[in-house]
Structures are given as C-alpha cells and as structure tokens.
C-alpha positions in Angstrom: -18.9 -8.0 -6.3 -16.4 -10.0 -4.1 -16.8 -9.6 -0.4 -15.1 -12.6 1.2 -11.7 -12.7 -0.6 -8.6 -13.2 1.6 -8.7 -8.3 4.7 2.7 7.1 23.9 2.0 7.7 20.7 5.2 9.7 20.4 3.3 12.9 20.9 0.4 15.1 20.0 1.6 15.3 16.5 0.4 11.8 15.9 -3.1 12.6 17.2 -5.7 13.6 14.7 -7.8 16.6 15.3 -11.3 15.6 16.2 -14.0 17.0 14.0 -16.8 18.0 16.3 -19.0 20.1 14.1 -22.6 19.0 13.8 -23.9 17.9 10.5 -27.6 18.3 11.2 -28.5 14.9 9.7 -29.6 14.1 6.1 -31.9 17.0 5.4 -32.1 19.3 2.4 -30.8 22.9 2.8 -32.0 26.0 1.1 -30.1 25.0 -2.1 -31.9 21.7 -2.2 -28.7 19.9 -1.3 -29.0 16.8 0.9 -26.1 16.4 3.4 -25.4 12.9 4.7 -23.2 13.0 7.8 -20.9 10.0 8.5 -19.1 9.5 11.8 -16.0 7.4 11.7 -12.8 6.6 13.6 -9.8 7.1 11.4 -7.3 5.5 13.7 -9.6 2.5 14.5 -8.4 1.0 11.3 -10.7 -2.0 11.2 -13.4 0.4 10.2 -11.5 1.8 7.2 -13.9 0.3 4.6 -16.6 2.5 6.1 -14.3 5.3 7.1 -10.8 6.3 6.3 -10.2 4.2 3.1 -13.7 4.7 1.9 -13.4 8.5 2.3 -10.1 8.6 0.4 -11.4 6.5 -2.5 -14.5 8.7 -2.9 -16.8 5.8 -3.6 -19.7 7.0 -1.4 -19.6 10.4 -3.1 -19.5 8.6 -6.5 -22.6 6.5 -5.7 -24.5 9.5 -4.5 -23.5 11.5 -7.5 -25.0 8.9 -9.8 -28.1 8.7 -7.7 -28.4 12.5 -7.7 -28.1 12.5 -11.5 -31.0 10.0 -11.7 -33.2 11.7 -9.1 -32.4 15.4 -9.7 -30.9 15.8 -6.2 -27.5 17.1 -5.1 -25.9 15.1 -2.3 -23.1 16.2 -0.1 -21.1 13.9 2.4 -19.8 15.4 5.6 -17.2 13.2 7.3 -16.7 13.5 11.1 -13.7 11.9 12.7 -13.6 10.7 16.3 -11.2 8.7 18.6 -13.9 6.3 19.9 -17.4 5.2 19.2 -19.0 7.1 22.2 -19.2 10.6 20.6 -20.5 9.1 17.4 -23.4 7.5 19.4 -24.0 10.8 21.1 -24.2 12.6 17.8 -26.4 10.0 16.3 -28.9 10.0 19.1 -29.0 13.8 18.8 -29.9 13.4 15.1 -26.7 14.9 13.9 -24.9 11.9 12.5 -26.7 9.6 10.0 -24.2 6.7 9.6 -21.5 5.6 12.0 -18.9 2.8 12.4 -17.5 1.4 15.7 -16.6 -1.8 17.5 -18.9 -4.4 18.9 -19.2 -3.2 22.5 -19.8 0.4 21.4 -22.4 -0.9 19.0 -24.3 -2.3 21.8 -24.2 1.0 23.7 -25.3 2.6 20.5 -28.3 0.3 20.3 -29.1 0.9 24.0 -28.8 4.7 23.9 -30.9 4.8 20.7 -33.8 3.0 22.4 -33.4 4.9 25.6 -33.5 8.3 23.8 -36.1 7.3 21.3 -33.6 7.6 18.4 -33.3 3.9 17.6 -30.3 2.7 15.4 -29.7 -0.4 13.4 -26.6 -2.5 12.6 -26.5 -2.8 8.9 -23.1 -4.3 8.0 -19.7 -5.4 9.3 -16.3 -3.9 8.5 -13.4 -5.9 10.0 -13.6 -8.9 12.3 -11.6 -11.7 13.9 -13.3 -14.8 15.0 -10.9 -15.5 17.8 -10.8 -12.0 19.3 -7.3 -11.1 18.1 -8.1 -7.4 17.5 -7.7 -6.6 21.2 -4.4 -7.0 23.2 -3.1 -6.3 26.7 0.4 -4.8 26.6 3.0 -3.7 29.2 6.1 -1.6 28.9 9.0 -3.4 27.3 11.0 -3.9 30.5 8.0 -5.0 32.7 8.5 -8.0 34.9 4.8 -8.8 34.5 4.5 -12.2 32.7 0.9 -13.3 33.0 -2.5 -11.8 33.7 -2.4 -13.0 37.3 0.6 -10.7 37.7 -1.8 -7.8 37.3 -3.3 -8.3 40.7 -3.1 -5.0 42.5 -1.7 -3.2 39.4 -3.0 -0.2 37.5 -4.5 -1.2 34.1 -5.6 1.4 31.6 -8.5 0.7 29.2 -11.5 2.5 27.7 -14.5 1.4 29.7 -17.3 0.3 27.4 -14.9 -0.7 24.6 -14.2 -4.1 23.1 -10.7 -3.9 24.7 -12.3 -3.5 28.1 -14.5 -6.5 27.4 -11.4 -8.5 26.5 -9.7 -7.4 29.8 -12.8 -8.3 31.9 -13.2 -11.7 30.3 -9.5 -12.5 30.4 -9.1 -11.6 34.1 -12.2 -13.6 35.0 -10.7 -16.7 33.2 -7.5 -16.1 35.1 -9.4 -16.1 38.4 -9.2 -12.4 39.0 -12.1 -10.0 39.8 -11.9 -7.2 37.3 -13.5 -4.8 39.8 -11.5 -5.7 42.9 -8.2 -7.3 41.9 -6.9 -4.5 39.7 -7.0 -0.7 39.6 -8.8 0.1 36.4 -8.0 3.4 34.8 -10.7 4.6 32.4 -8.8 6.4 29.7 -8.9 7.3 26.0 -6.4 5.1 24.1 -3.8 7.9 23.5 -3.9 8.9 27.2 -3.5 5.2 28.2 -0.5 4.9 25.9 1.1 7.9 27.5 0.3 6.6 31.0 2.0 3.3 30.1 5.1 5.1 28.9 5.2 7.4 32.0 4.8 4.5 34.4 1.5 5.6 35.8 -0.2 2.5 34.3 1.3 -1.0 34.6 -0.6 -2.3 31.6 -2.8 -1.2 28.8 -5.7 -3.1 27.3 -6.7 -1.6 23.9 -8.2 -2.2 20.5 -6.6 -2.0 17.1 -4.3 -0.3 16.2 -2.8 0.8 19.5 -1.2 -2.5 20.7 0.5 -3.1 17.3 1.6 0.6 17.1 3.2 0.6 20.6 4.9 -2.8 19.9 6.2 -1.5 16.5 7.6 1.6 18.2 9.3 -0.5 20.9 7.1 1.1 23.5 5.3 -2.0 24.6 5.2 -5.8 24.5 2.2 -8.0 24.5 1.1 -9.6 27.8 -2.1 -11.1 26.6 -3.4 -12.0 23.1 -7.1 -11.4 22.9 -7.4 -14.4 20.6 -6.8 -16.6 23.6 -10.4 -16.0 24.5 -11.5 -17.6 21.2 -14.5 -15.2 21.1 -15.3 -13.2 17.9 -14.8 -9.5 17.9 -15.8 -7.1 15.1 -16.5 -3.6 13.9 -19.7 -2.6 12.1 -21.8 0.1 10.6 -24.8 1.5 12.4 -27.5 3.9 11.0 -30.3 5.9 12.5 -33.6 4.1 12.0 -35.4 7.3 10.9 -32.7 8.1 8.4 -32.7 4.6 7.0 -36.5 4.6 6.6 -36.5 8.0 4.9 -33.5 7.4 2.7 -33.1 3.7 2.4 -31.5 4.1 -1.1 -28.8 6.2 0.4 -28.1 3.5 3.0 -27.8 1.0 0.1 -25.5 3.4 -1.7 -23.3 3.6 1.4 -23.1 -0.2 1.6 -22.4 -0.5 -2.1 -19.6 1.9 -1.7 -18.3 0.0 1.4 -18.4 -3.2 -0.7 -16.3 -1.5 -3.4 -13.8 -0.3 -0.7 -13.7 -3.8 0.7 -12.9 -5.2 -2.8 -10.2 -2.5 -3.2 -8.6 -3.5 0.1 -8.5 -7.2 -0.9 -7.1 -6.5 -4.3 -4.6 -3.8 -3.3 -3.7 -4.5 0.3 -0.4 -2.7 0.3 -1.8 0.4 -1.4 -4.7 0.4 1.0 -2.3 0.2 3.9 -0.2 3.1 2.5 -3.4 5.1 2.0 -4.7 4.6 5.5 -1.2 5.4 6.9 -1.1 8.7 5.0 -4.5 9.7 6.3 -4.0 8.7 9.9 -0.3 9.3 10.6 0.0 5.6 11.6 3.0 3.7 10.2 1.9 1.7 7.2 3.6 -1.4 8.7 1.2 -1.2 11.6 -1.8 -0.7 9.4 -0.8 -3.8 7.3 -0.4 -5.9 10.5 -4.2 -5.6 10.9 -5.5 -5.0 7.4 -3.1 -6.7 5.1 -3.5 -9.9 3.1 -2.8 -12.0 6.1 -3.8 -9.4 8.6 -5.4 -9.9 12.0 -8.7 -8.6 10.6 -10.9 -10.1 7.9 -13.0 -7.6 6.0 -16.5 -8.7 4.9 -19.7 -6.7 5.0 -22.1 -9.6 5.7 -23.8 -10.0 9.1 -22.5 -13.4 10.0 -24.4 -15.5 12.6 -21.2 -16.1 14.6 -20.7 -12.3 15.0 -24.3 -11.7 16.0 -24.1 -14.6 18.5 -21.0 -13.0 19.9 -22.8 -9.7 20.2 -25.4 -11.3 22.3 -22.7 -12.7 24.6 -21.3 -9.2 25.0 -24.5 -7.8 26.5 -24.0 -9.3 30.0 -20.5 -8.0 30.2 -21.7 -4.4 29.5 -24.8 -4.9 31.8 -22.6 -6.0 34.7 -20.6 -2.8 34.3 -24.0 -0.9 34.3 -23.3 0.5 30.9 -26.5 -1.0 29.3 -29.6 -2.8 30.5 -31.1 -5.4 28.3 -30.4 -5.0 24.6 -32.5 -6.7 22.0 -29.8 -7.6 19.6 -32.2 -9.2 17.1 -34.1 -6.0 16.8 -30.9 -4.0 16.4 -29.5 -6.1 13.5 -31.1 -5.2 10.2 -29.7 -7.1 7.2 -32.3 -5.9 4.6 -30.0 -3.3 3.1 -26.9 -5.4 2.7 -29.0 -8.2 1.3 -30.4 -5.9 -1.4 -26.9 -4.7 -2.3 -25.6 -8.2 -2.7 -28.7 -9.7 -4.4 -28.6 -13.4 -4.9 -25.0 -13.8 -3.8 -25.6 -12.9 -0.2 -26.3 -16.4 1.1 -23.0 -17.7 -0.3 -21.1 -14.7 1.0 -22.7 -15.1 4.4 -21.6 -18.7 4.7 -18.0 -18.0 3.7 -15.5 -17.9 6.4 -12.2 -16.1 6.8 -9.2 -17.1 4.6 -7.2 -20.1 5.7 -4.3 -19.2 8.0 -0.9 -18.9 6.2 2.7 -18.7 7.4 3.3 -15.0 7.3 4.6 -12.4 4.9 7.5 -10.0 4.3 7.2 -6.5 3.0 10.5 -5.6 1.1 11.7 -2.1 1.2 10.8 -0.1 -1.9 8.2 -2.6 -3.0 4.4 -2.1 -3.4 3.7 -5.8 -2.8 4.5 -8.3 -0.1 5.8 -11.8 -0.4 3.7 -14.6 1.3 5.1 -17.7 2.9 3.6 -21.0 4.0 5.6 -21.3 7.2 7.2 -19.0 9.8 10.5 -20.7 9.2 10.4 -19.6 5.6 9.8 -16.0 6.8 12.9 -16.3 9.0 15.0 -17.7 6.2 14.0 -15.0 3.9 14.8 -12.2 6.4 18.1 -13.8 7.3 19.1 -13.7 3.7 17.8 -10.2 3.0 18.3 -8.3 6.4 19.0 -4.9 4.9 16.1 -4.9 2.4 13.2 -5.9 4.7 10.7 -3.2 5.6 8.5 -5.5 7.8 8.1 -9.2 8.5 5.0 -10.8 10.0 4.4 -14.2 11.4 1.3 -15.9 13.0 1.2 -16.9 16.6 1.7 -20.7 16.6 -1.4 -21.3 18.7 -3.9 -18.5 18.1 -2.9 -17.5 14.6 -2.7 -13.8 15.5 -0.3 -12.1 13.1 2.5 -10.2 14.8 5.8 -8.5 13.9 8.5 -11.2 13.6 11.0 -9.1 15.5 8.5 -8.5 18.3 7.4 -12.2 18.6 8.7 -14.5 21.3 10.5 -17.4 19.6 10.7 -21.0 20.8 13.5 -23.2 19.5 12.7 -26.9 19.6 15.4 -28.9 17.9 15.4 -27.6 14.3 11.9 -26.1 14.7 11.3 -22.4 15.5 7.8 -21.4 16.7 6.6 -17.7 17.2 4.2 -16.4 19.8 2.7 -13.0 20.5 3.2 -13.3 24.3 5.9 -14.6 26.6 3.3 -16.6 28.6 2.3 -18.6 25.5 5.9 -19.3 24.6 6.7 -20.4 28.2 3.7 -22.8 28.0 5.1 -24.2 24.8 8.5 -24.7 26.5 6.9 -26.4 29.5 5.1 -28.8 27.2 8.2 -29.7 25.1 11.3 -30.9 27.0 14.4 -29.5 25.4 12.6 -26.5 23.9 13.6 -23.0 25.0 12.9 -19.4 24.2 15.5 -17.6 22.0 16.0 -14.0 20.8 14.9 -12.9 17.4 18.6 -12.5 16.4 19.2 -16.1 17.5 16.1 -17.3 15.6 17.4 -15.6 12.4 20.9 -17.2 12.9 19.4 -20.6 13.3 17.1 -20.2 10.3 20.0 -18.9 8.2 22.3 -21.7 9.1 19.6 -24.2 8.4 18.9 -23.0 4.8 
C-alpha cells in the first residue's frame, strides 16, 4: 500500500448538525453485535482519511465485515461528528468513543485528560500534516487596515483556546514581541462563532485552523494577515484510541488503520474526486477542500508517526502548560506505533523516512473537469488563467517564501521586472518589495495582464 505519494460562514445552513449521541464504546449488545464508535470532525478536513472521506468510502465497515466473517462476529460502526476535538476527548474519557481524530494541540489535551481521568489514550497514526505550520492562519476582514501582527496590539482576536490555531497565534505574537495574554484581547470562540464575529466587526482578527481561513478568503470575507508556515514548525492531525479499547480489540484498531491507509491512497490517486466527496459531505466548497487536500495542497497525508511530528508535539506541551490547559504530558508514552507498524509490515521504515512531495508551482482546476492541471511555476499558472479566464474554476499558487498554497486571486502579487511573485500575506509581499528596489505590489488583474502580454 502506498502511503507517501504526493495529499461567517454565510449562515447556519453551512453548519453541520453535531451528533451528540453516546455510542457506549465497543461492547457487544444483546444481538452479539459489536459497535465501534468513531468521533471525527467533518469540517476539519485534514482528518478526512480518518473521518469524512473514510466514512463515505465505507472502507472501515468493509474491513470489519471481512473480520466478522472470519470471526463469526457482527460489527457496526457509529460515526459521531463534532466541530472540535474537545467533545471527542470528553466522550473518549467517558468510555463512549473508541477512536477519535483531532489536531496536535487537542491531541495533547486528549493525552492529559486520559491520564487524569484514568482513561488513557494513545496516538496511533497521522492524517494530514504540514511541516512548516501552514494549516493555521490569522485572517482579518478584507478592508482591515491591519498589516502586521504588531498591529494587533490592543485588538480583539478570536481563536479557539487549546487548538493548534491558538498555538500558532501565541507563538507568532511572541515572535513579534507581543504578550499574548496582555497585548491583545483574546476571544475564546468556536470557529463558526469567530467567523461571524469577524464579519460583524466584534473581532478584529481570527486565528483558526483548516479549513476556516481558506473558506473565508474564498468567500471574500477575509484576507490573510499571518501565514502559520512563517513559524516553520510542524503541525498535524492524528488518530487517538482509548488504551483499554486498543488492548481488548487490537485487531479492530489495525482494521481502522488499514482502512485509513486505503482512504489515504484514494485521496492521492483521486484528489479531485476526494475533494468533491468531502465538499458534498460537509457543505464546504470543493475549491476550498482542494486548497488543503489536493495534489499540491497545504496538507500532506501520510499515516506514519514521523519523528519530526512527534518532536513538534513535545514542543507544543509548554505552550499548553503556560495556558494551564495541561500539566506535564509524557508524549513518548502517548505515542504508540505498534498498530500502524503491523499494518505496514516491512514497508514501514521506508514510509516513515519519506518526506512530503517536492513543492511545485501551482495548479488550475478547469470548469467542468474532474482533474486539475499542474504547473512548474506561478507564472505559468497566470499565463494559463489569462488565456482561459472564463473556463477556470480555481487557480492555486504557492507562497514564494513559505510554499503555502493559496488562491491565485487572493494572493498578494509582487511585480519585479518581468517576474511575478505571489504571497499569502501583504506583510510578506511588502518585505519582498523592500528587499528588491524597483519591485512593487500589483493587483491580481494587473498580474494577469502582465502574464498575458508576456506569453
């Protein structure tokens, strides 16, 4: 199996109903049926290979059906959808969810709560990751006069405390010389509430995780102020299981990871179809899903527990501890690679050592097509769009410095002689201009005209 191949909201109608029923854990009922309860976050789309996409493909049910036929047991999967990782952790430590997926900071809280409540959990695989931190972004409303993080001094910033996006905000402010507790007014809000607050003007900025920043930018409701990849610190999402469940039903854990691996392969082999599937299930625009999960997307999907990600998890502990959200967390005890190693077999070491695919120059999704066209440079993307303006569904380009993929029409473009360079944020573009005499920022329309005339 391949594992490393190159992975206000407008209103309540876009919000998914949260499933809050309790599954009761993986125990047999009076019919002899074993129910396995999986907690996932449909709109946190870098968990799709362990959640939304996996559910739609039916791979886990397929693996359990085959196991049931061998063992004479009937298995049933109960999927529970949540907006964040916190309620998944609450249900896991209550013994009501067996397997869950969430981001790195919530994973640490999951580990800490499990130990505290004597319901220990284990991290058994990874879903999507970005080695630079590009899955988290700070955005402002489109007309905001805020240009840099230092402009946030005294401002109201919405985030979800305890999330990876909050971690990005804290670290970024500290690097900019601001005290995250004293120099801003932090609003602890769910992502959808924060998005509404930004639109209503009750928040000056929003720091959130995938897919909220990309969604708001795509809708024209926000612009990027800070690209999390500027931190150059890995961020990821992963799968956690209850220790007691894993010990009792280790084969089921392996079936889940085998199914996750199949979903990962499907995403790699059919990126546009996967984006469309996740979009249909979540109500998110497929163009936004593809920004993160596409062939050149911000996320890389790989189930292996890479040393760089585990090292980053250890660096996250002090950030959560300083916010008094956890005490000490034994990350090494939390990480359990036995199951994913057994699923991979002899190929695990090679997969573990493999890195993300090499950065490319962007891609274009033509209207009416079930495939995208890849390019080696951003200039090629512009030239294609300039020649096919009415037939382009979406165009994506990587930030010149960080490599974070962004919508070409939402990027900030710098013209330097005959060269055109895209950036996620205005501050990055201004730094480029300052470093290159004669360079200047130009509008997307101007960039297209320049690219078209140069072809």
